[in-house]
C-alpha positions in Angstrom: 74.0 104.6 101.9 77.2 102.7 102.7 78.3 100.2 99.9 79.0 97.2 102.1 79.1 94.1 99.7 80.4 93.0 96.4 76.8 93.2 95.3 76.4 96.8 95.9 79.7 98.5 95.5 80.4 99.8 92.0 83.6 98.1 90.8 85.0 101.3 89.8 84.7 102.6 93.2 86.3 99.4 94.6 89.4 99.7 92.4 89.6 103.5 93.2 89.9 102.6 96.9 92.4 100.0 96.3 94.4 102.7 94.5 93.9 105.5 97.0 92.9 103.9 100.3 90.0 106.6 100.5 87.2 104.6 102.2 85.1 107.8 102.1 84.2 106.6 98.6 82.1 103.8 100.0 79.3 106.2 101.2 77.1 108.8 99.6 76.4 110.4 102.9 77.9 110.7 106.5 79.4 107.6 107.9 82.1 107.1 110.8 85.4 105.7 110.2 84.6 102.5 111.8 81.5 101.9 109.7 83.7 102.4 106.6 86.3 100.2 107.8 83.7 97.4 108.7 82.1 97.8 105.2 85.4 97.6 103.6 86.5 94.6 105.5 83.2 92.8 104.5 83.8 93.7 100.9 87.4 92.5 100.9 86.3 89.3 102.8 83.6 88.5 100.0 85.9 89.4 97.3 88.9 87.3 98.5 89.8 84.9 95.8 93.3 83.9 96.8 94.1 80.5 95.4 96.5 78.2 97.1 99.0 79.1 94.3 98.7 82.7 95.1 99.2 82.0 99.0 102.2 79.9 98.1 103.7 82.7 95.9 103.0 85.1 98.7 104.8 82.9 101.2 107.6 82.5 98.8 108.0 86.3 98.5 107.9 86.8 102.2 110.6 84.2 102.6 112.8 85.7 99.8 112.4 89.1 101.3 113.4 87.9 104.7 116.4 86.2 103.4 117.5 89.2 101.2 117.1 91.4 104.4 119.3 88.9 106.4 121.9 88.7 103.6 122.1 92.5 103.2 122.5 92.9 107.0 125.2 90.3 107.0 127.1 92.1 104.1 126.8 95.4 105.9 127.9 94.2 109.2 131.0 92.5 107.6 131.8 95.8 105.9 131.6 97.8 109.0 133.5 95.2 111.1 136.4 95.3 108.6 136.9 99.0 109.5 135.9 98.9 113.2 135.1 96.4 116.0 131.3 96.4 117.1 130.0 94.1 119.6 126.4 94.4 118.6 127.1 93.6 115.1 129.2 90.7 116.2 126.3 89.6 118.3 124.0 90.0 115.3 126.3 87.6 113.3 126.4 85.2 116.0 122.6 85.3 116.2 122.7 84.1 112.6 124.8 81.2 113.6 128.3 82.5 112.6 131.1 81.6 114.7 133.9 83.9 115.9 137.3 82.3 116.8 139.2 85.5 117.7 140.8 86.0 114.3 138.6 88.8 113.1 139.8 89.0 109.4 139.6 85.1 109.0 136.1 85.0 110.6 134.7 87.8 108.4 136.2 86.1 105.3 134.6 82.8 106.4 131.2 84.6 107.1 131.5 86.3 103.8 132.1 83.0 102.0 129.3 81.1 103.9 126.8 83.9 103.6 126.9 83.5 99.8 124.9 80.5 100.3 121.9 82.7 101.1 122.2 84.4 97.8 122.0 81.0 96.1 119.0 80.0 98.1 117.3 83.2 97.2 118.0 82.7 93.5 116.5 79.3 93.8 113.4 80.4 95.5 113.0 83.2 92.9 113.0 80.6 90.2 109.9 78.9 91.9 107.8 82.2 91.6 105.3 82.3 89.0 106.4 84.1 86.0 104.7 87.5 85.5 104.4 89.3 82.2 104.6 93.1 82.5 102.6 94.5 79.7 100.6 97.7 79.1 97.9 97.5 81.9 94.5 97.8 80.5 92.2 100.3 82.1 89.0 99.1 84.0 86.8 100.4 81.4 88.7 98.4 78.6 88.4 95.2 80.8 84.7 95.7 81.5 83.8 96.6 77.8 86.1 93.7 76.5 84.2 91.2 78.9 80.9 92.6 77.6 81.9 92.1 74.1 83.2 88.5 74.5 80.0 87.7 76.4 77.8 89.3 73.8 76.3 91.8 76.2 76.7 94.9 74.1 77.3 98.1 76.1 77.8 97.9 79.9 77.8 101.1 81.9 81.3 100.8 83.6 80.3 103.5 86.3 77.4 101.5 87.7 78.7 97.8 87.3 79.0 96.2 90.8 82.0 94.2 91.9 80.1 90.9 91.8 78.9 91.7 88.3 82.5 92.5 87.3 83.8 89.3 88.8 81.1 87.3 86.9 82.0 89.0 83.7 85.6 88.3 84.0 85.0 84.5 85.0 82.5 84.0 82.1 84.9 85.7 79.6 87.9 83.6 80.9 85.8 80.3 80.5 84.8 81.3 76.9 88.3 82.0 76.0 89.6 78.8 77.5 86.8 76.9 75.6 87.8 78.7 72.3 91.5 77.7 72.9 90.6 74.1 73.8 88.7 73.9 70.5 91.7 75.4 68.7 89.8 78.6 67.8 91.8 80.9 69.9 95.1 80.4 68.1 
């Protein structure tokens, strides 16, 4: 048997695969690599719940990382060019839109000053990212059992709960918590 949907894959196995990339956990018998890849893709597609906010955050992170890489390459190029002339590095900086007048020291000082604007842009973009709290990460079992308690379900076998059941428990728990907070009981 190959687990190939959120309705059949045990959530514990799903999260273990995310952690280890071991797709062999999707099957209880023999299966080809392509079958496992196809099953995993199907599960990932079914479970995809990226919101527009998450997509925007991902795009911001990509943009920030790109600007950081560009800024770092400019700094390193300038540092090297202060010591030795290198046409490839000059071409790199020209490709970024910087001008060379023939006075290398003056040009590098200008580029250094102008490139600091990238750092300002990076910091502004970082402020737009959603705030993330880093706390002690609860275990999978703690999450499942907490949701079960909130939802009044009693004991839930954390080794057999499917991914779709897990997602439903989390969603129902979140709705109950929001309702309690809206009523002023969750404070």
